[in-house]
N, C-alpha and C positions, 0 to 999 in steps of 0.2 A: 852707434848707428841705429836710427829709428826704423819703424816698420809701417807699412800701409796694409790696410785690410780691405778685402773685397767682400761686400755684404750683399746678400740677396734681398732686394727691397720687398719682395713678396712674402718672405718668411722671416726676415731679420736674422737669418743664420749666416755665419761666416763661410764664404766660399773657400777662401784661402788667405794666407798672410804672406807678405813679401818684405824682405829687407830692402831698405833704401840703398842705393848704390853708394859705395864709399868714394871719397875723393879720387883715389887711385883708379877705380873703375870708371868714373866719369871722365877723367883725363884720358884714359886708354880709349874709350869710345869716341871722344872728340878727335883724338889723334888719328884713329883709324878712319873716321869719316873724312878728315882732311886728306889723308893719303889716298883714299879711294877716289876722291874727286879728281885727282890728277889723271887717272886712267879713264874714269867714267866720262869726263868732259870730252876726252879725245876719242872715245869709242865712236864708230860709225853710227849715225842716227838710226840706220836700219837695225843695228844690233840693240840699241836702246829700246826702240819701239817693239822689237820682237820680245824683249824682256817684259814689256808691259802686257803683251799678249799672253805670256806665260803666267803673269800675276793673275790675269783674268781667269785663266784656266784653273789655277789653284783655288781661287775664290769660289768658282762654280762647283768644283769637285768637293770642296769642304763646306759648302754653304749651310748645310744642316747643323754641323758641329759649331761653326762660327756664329750662326744665328742663336743657337742655344746659349753660347757664352755671353752674347749681348744681353739676352733676356734675363739670364740669371744674375748678371752684374748690374744692370741699370733699370730693369723692370718693364721695358716696352714689350708689347705682345710679340709672340713668336712670328706671327704673320708679318708684322712690321719689320722685325729683325731680318727675316728672309728677304724682304723687299730691299732693305738697306744693303745687304751683301750683293744682291743682283745689280743694284745701281752702281756700286763700286766697280763691278766687272764691266758694266757698260761704259763707265768713264775710262777705264783702261783701253777698251776697244776704240773709243772715240779719239783719244789722244794718240794712240798707236797709228791710227789712220790719218790723222790730220796734222801731226806735229811738223812734218816736213814743210807743209804749206805755211804754217803759222810762224815759223822762224826762218823762212827762206831769205837769203841775202837779196839785195836789190841794187841794181845799177841806177845811178842818177846822173843826168847830163849836167856837167859843169864846165869850167874852163880847162879842166885837166883832160888828158887823153882818155883815162878811165877813172871813174869814181863811183862810190856807192857806200853801202854799209852792210855789216854782218851782225848777227846776234851771238853773244857769248853768255854762258851761265855766270851768275854772280858768285857761286861757290857753295859753301855749306850753309844751309838754312835751318835755323832752330824753329821748330813749330810747337806752339803751346796750345793744346786743343782741349775742348770740353767733353763732357760725358754723354750728352743727350743723343748724339748720333756718332758713337765712338769710332766706327769704321769709316763712315762717309766723310766726316769732317777731316779726319786725318788723311784720307786718300783724295778728297776733293782738292786739297792743296797739293798733296804729295805727288800725285801722278803727273800732272803737267810740269811740276818742278823737276822731277826725275827725267821726263822726256827731253827737257831742255839741257840736261847735262849736269844739273845740281845734285848734291847729296843732301840727305835730310836726317836731322836728329829730332825725334819725337819726344816731347815731354807731355804726357797725357794727364788728364784729370786723375786725382789721387784715388777716386773711387772706381776706376775701371782699369786696374793694373793687368788683369787677365786679358782684356781686349788689347791693351798696349803691347803685351808680349806676343800675342797671337798675330798682330799686324806685322811685327818684325819677322816672325816665323814664316808668314806668307811670302815675304820677299826672299827669304832664304830658300824656301822650298821651290820658288820660281827660278832659282839659279842666279839671282843678282849677286854681284861680288860683295863680300863682307864689307860693311861700312857704308854702303850706298844708302841704305835706309835702316836706321838704328833707333832703338827705344832707350830712353833714360828713365829709370825709376828714381825720381828726385822730387823733393817738395817744391812749393812755389818760390820761396825766397832763393833757393839754390838755382832754380831755372832762371830767375831774373838776373842773378849774378853772372850767368854765363853770357849774357848779351854783350858784355864789355870785352870778352875774350877775342883775341886777334883771329882765332880760328873760325869764329862765327861771322858770317858775311851779311846775313839778313835774318829777319824774324817774321814769322806768320803767326798771328794770334787770333783765336776766336774765344769769346767769353764776355764777361761783364764790362760795362763801360769804365768803372773805376779801375779794374785791373788793366784794361786796355790802355788807359791814360798812363799808367806806370810803365808799361811796356814801351809805349811811344816815347816817353821821356828818356828812358834808358837807351833806346835805339838812337834817338836823335842826338843825345849827348855823346854817343860813340860813333856818329855818322854811319849808321847802319840803315839799310832800306827796311821798311816794315809795311805789312798789310794787316789791317785790323777789321774784324767782323764782330760787332758789339751788340747785336740783338735788335729787337724792334717791338713796336706796339702797333701792329698792322691793322689798318682800318678795312672793314668789309662793308662797302657802300651799296645799298640796295635802292635803286631808283624805282619810281612808281610803275614803270612799264616792264619791270623785270619778270622773269619766269620765277614766281615766288616758290613754287614747289621745289624746283631744282636748286634755287638759291638757298633755301632753308636746309635742304639735305646736305649740300656742299658746305654750308656754314658750320654745321655740326661736325662734319668730318674734319674740317680745317682746324676748328677750335680744340677738339679733343684727341687729335692724333698725337701719339706719344704722351698721352695724359696731359696735353697742353704744353708740354715742355719742348717747344720749338721756337726758334727765333722768328721764323716766317709764318707761324700760325696766325690765323685771324684772331685778333685780341679785342677789337672794339667793333661792334655791329651797329652801323649807322644807317638807319632805315627811314625812307620817306613815310611821313605820318599817314598818307593815304593807304599804304599797304602794311603798316606796322603791326596791326592786330593780326592779320592773316599770317604774316611772317613769324611773329612771335608765337602764335599758337602752334604752327608747324614745327618751329624750332624746339619748343618745349616738349611737344609730343615725341619727336625723334630722340631728344636727349633722354627722356624718361625710359626709352626703350633700349638704351645702351646697356650692354652686359659688362659689368665691372667685376674683375676677379682674377683668377689664376692666369698669368700671362702666357703660360705654356699651353693653355687650352686654345685651340684654333678658333673656337667659337667666341672667345672673349674679345670685346671691343676696346677695352681700356684696362691697363694694368695699374700698378701702384706708382706713386711718385718715387723719385730716386733715393730720397733720404728723409729722415725725420725733420731735418732742418728745412728742407725744401717744402715739406708739408706745413710746417709752422709759418713759413713766410707767406705762402698763398692763403692760409687760413686767416692770418692777421690782415692781409689786404682786403679779403672779402668781408670780415667782420667790421673793419673800420669804414668800409663803404656803406654797409647797412646802417651803422651808427649815424651816418650823415643823412639818412633818410631814404635810401634805396629800397625798392620793393623786391622781395624775394619771390621769384616765380618757380624756381626749383631749388629746394633747400638741400644742398649737398653737405659737404664737410667731411671731417676725418671719421673713419670707421673704428669700431672697437676691434680688438684682437690683433693678431700678428700682421705685419706688413704695413707699409706706409701708404695705405689706400686713402684716397680722398674722392668722395662722390661728386659728380658734376654739379655745379651751381650756376643758376641763371638769374640775373637781376635786371631791373629796369628802373625808370624814374630816378636816374643817378645824377647827383649834384656835380656840377663842374668842379674839377679839382679833386674828386674822389680818387683814392689809390688805384682802382681798377681802370681809370682813364688816364691818370697822370703817370703811373709807373708801368714798367713791363711786368705783366702777370704771367709767370712761368708755371702755370698749372691750370686745372680744368674749371676756370671761372669765366663766364660769358656775360658781359654787360651789353645791353641793348639800349640805344638812344635814338631819338627821332629828329627829323629835320623837315623843313618846308620847302626850301629852295636849294638848287645846286650850290649856290654860293655858301649857304650855311653848312651844307655837307662838306664842302671843301675846307671851310674854316675848322670844323670839328676834326676832320681827318688830319689836318696839319698842326693841330694843337697838341703837339708832343715834341720832345727833344729827339725822338727817333724818326727814321725815314727809310726803313728797309724795304718792305713790300706793301702792296695794297691791292684789293679786289674791287672791281666796279661791275655792277650787274645792271644790264639794260638790254632790251630786245633791239634797240637801235644802236648798233655797234659804233657807228660814226660819232654818235653823241657821247658814248662812253670814252672813245678814243680822244675826243676833244676835251672832255673833262680831265682825262689823265694828265694832260699837259700842266695842270695846275696842282696836281698832287705831288707832294715832296717825298717821293719814294724812288728807290733805285730799281724796283721791280714792280711791274703792273700786270695783273691778270684780269682779263675781261671775261666775265661769265665762267670763271673757274677760280680755284684757290691758288695761292702763290706756291710755287715749288721751284727748287733749284734744278737747272738743266745744263749739262756739260756744253750744250750748243749755244749757250747765251752767257754773257758776263753776269756775275753774281756779286752784289754789294749794295751798300746803302748810301743815303744822303745824311746830312746833319751828324748826330752823334751815334748813328748806326755803324759808323766805321770809316775807314780810309782805304782806298784801293779796291781792286776787284779780284775775284777768283773765277775760274772756269773760262771756257772759250779761249780764243786767241789773246784777248786782253788780259785775262788772268794768267795765262802762260808767260806773257811778256813782262809781268810784274817782277819776275825773278830772272830776267835776262837783261843784259846791258848791250846797247848799240855801240859798235865801233865803226867810225867813219874812216874812209880811206880815199886818197887821191893818188893817181899815178900819172906823172908827167913824162 
């Protein structure tokens, strides 16, 4: 039986080590989840939503402790970790309040005396989640799934086992029955092998495109419902009439939040050539003012990357882009000493096809490109296999809204950065994923409609 280690990215010290679950432990967890589903699905909705309110209370009561766990395990600043816990509690409140309306039965007029449909949960859902927002992404999917009467098995990223176990503990402390939300400490191949098991009814996956394709293949082969969120290369489009000062400040915040390790971070800055110099100067100035260092210090703006491998990947993307002729405006890069720190990098004059434009850059590298016309900006924005989010900046909101119709992204933010919101569906176009999370649409992904006619 193997082990997984939790490593502090800021110090490279081992936080803790954990044994991977044995086959017997895995089978017991799966069996308990299936058994719990029988009662959980039949519980009154008011009881399930009350349980979500209790989860929110536990999250808020333990937010300092849980935020510290996030920071020590994956490196984001403590300020960002606290915000993540608070957002999870907000999602609990939101679905506790709205679940009744979201899954309400509906009468439909037909030739029968009475007819309509009801929603029922699909069953036990296996969730395979990433490390970059370890609580939010697990609960972003999990909370609406639980509200609908499903049970959840969480296979978290191997570098955040402490977060994974704490998430299970939160649900236990909130009083949810054993097996309703469980964590599995297993490796990737083991998780993939579980998809075919009869006890698993659906899969929710967030992660890389290549891994997502394998999950989709396994789920499809076994006729299981799946939802995939596979990342993005989000354009940040600045038109000539934008508020440049605000746009540049927001651009820096969006690019370097969580050290750039966010699927919905602005990753390509597409700026009208009339305002490119002003935007670039402001962007560079703000970037140089960022404080990079100890993520437990509340004055720190950016902590380390999650791992040495992640740092090597972003460093290669940046260096290969420069080799192709890009100008370096802010020379960042890996730092010496302990921790997986990578200083912010800003480049322009980038050749089409360079890695920072073609690939998803999951780290603090910011490419700036220019355009002359809206049509050219749209072409550049859509020149990627991804289509998760996009920002458009213009003082003429109707113009920006009109332009948004031609941007191939599932989420559009006008005069702000892209952020997930429980009150709106979350998901992308093209190879950014399949299906939606959050809001009513996300909740219904793991519900099934049962139609009835009474004569």
